[in-house]
N, C-alpha and C positions, 0 to 999 in steps of 0.2 A: 812099149807102153802095155801095161797090164789091162785086161778088162776087169774093171772093179766095181762091185755093186753091194749095197747094204740091204740087208732084209731083217725082219723081225724074227728073233729066235723062237723056237717052239720046244716043247718037251722032248720031242723026237731027236733034238740036236745034243742030248746029254752026253753021249759017248764021244762024238766027234770034237765038241767043245771041251770036254775033259781032257782029250789027248791035246788039243791045241794049247789049252791053258798049262798042262804039265810041260809041254816043249818050251813055251815062253818062260815060265817060271824058273825053269832049270838054269836060265841064264843069270838068276839072281846070285849063283855061286860066284860072284865076280870079286869077293873079298868085303862087301859091304856088310855081311852078316857073319856071325860066329857060325862056322860049320856045323857045329853040334845042334845049335838051335835051328838053323836052317833045315837039316835033315829031318828033324821031328815036325816042323810046320809044313814042308812041302807036300807030303801025303794028303794033308787035310786041305790046304789052301789051293791045291792043284785040281780039285773036283769041281765041275760045274755045279751051279746051285739050282736045283730044280725050281724053286719058287722064282727065282730070276728069270728063268726060261720061259715061265708061264705068265710073267708080269705084262707082257706086251710093251715094256720100255727097255728091253734088253735085245742087243742086235748081233747079227753075224755079218762079217765082211767077207764076201766071196770075191777071190782073184783068180782070173783064169781057171774058174771051175772049182776051185778048192778053198776051204776055209782058211783065212789068212788072219783073222782077228775077231775079237769079240769084247763087248762091254755095253754097259747101259747106265741108267739111272733110276733111282726111286725116290719117293718122298720119305721113306723109312730109313732112318739112321742105321748103317751097318752094325750088326751085333746087338743092337738094343730094340729096334723096331719103333723107336720113338719118331713122332712127327712134329715138326716144328713149321708153323705156317710160313709159306713162302720159301722154304729151303729144300732144296734137292740134293742128292748125294750121287756122286759117280760110283759105279759098282763094276767091279771084277773085271777090269780091262787087261786084255792080253794081246800081243801080236806074235804070231809064229816067227821064229828067228829067221826063215826063209824069206819072210816078207817084210823085214825092217827097212826102214828109210823109203818107204813107198807112199807115205801119208796115211796110212790105215788108221792109226791111233787118232790123228788129227780129225779125220773124216768122222770117226765116232764121236770125239768131243763136239764137233760141230752139230751133229745130229742130236746129241743129248742136250746141248744148249737150245737149239730151236725147239725140240718137244717140251722141254722144260719150261721155256718162256710161254709157249702156247698153253701150258698148263697153269700159268699165273705165278710160276716160281720167279723170285728175284735174286736168289743167291744159290750158288751151287759149291759143294763141298766134296773134297777127296781125301781119302785115307791113303796117301801116296807110299809106295815102297821108297826106300832110300834111293836106288837107281833110278827110279822114275821122276823123282822130284824135278830135275832139269826139264824133262818133257812138260810136265805140268805148268811150270813157270813159263816156258815157251808159248803156251796157249793161254796165258793170262791169269794163272792162279799164283796166289802169294801164300808163303808159308805163314801158318798161325802158330803152331807149336809142335813139339816132339810128342809123340804118343806111343804107346805100346798097343799093338793089336793081338788080342787073345784069339787063339784059335781052338783052343781046348784047355782045361785046367792044367796050368804048368807049362803051356806051350804058346809062347807070344813072341813077336818080333818088333823091334823098333820101326816107327813109320813117321811120317810127316802129315799132319793135318794141314790142308790147304783149302783155299776157298777163291772165288771169284764172283763178281757180279754178273747177272745175266743181262744182256743188253735187251 
């Protein structure tokens, strides 16, 4: 059994989390996306977001002393910065391939739900990658609609907007 802990991310985690996210997102080349589109999006989407790292609501999961996963939540909608009262948003989840199936992402979701609830949020949304849709469904999210997530002008990937109530 791995020794697993969650801590709040800091701006000093930028490089290690960018490496972790890049390793995680490399697994998206599973046939869910057109290879040309994915190749254009990966360098952008695989970078840790400094604003998230400074938010206080973005986390690092450490397993046996090494970063194994990351993710968090914000009140701001990804890509727009819009805030809707009572609605939180899952942000930039990733699990290193060496740490899959250890409950890392589930632990992150539970932490996000608990903190969002304490902040008065009643609903949480996710812009799920296509391969992650099953995971989010397994932790209580339901699909709302198919969307396109734009990473830069002309660079977008299909995704699934999902949501769940916060207990």
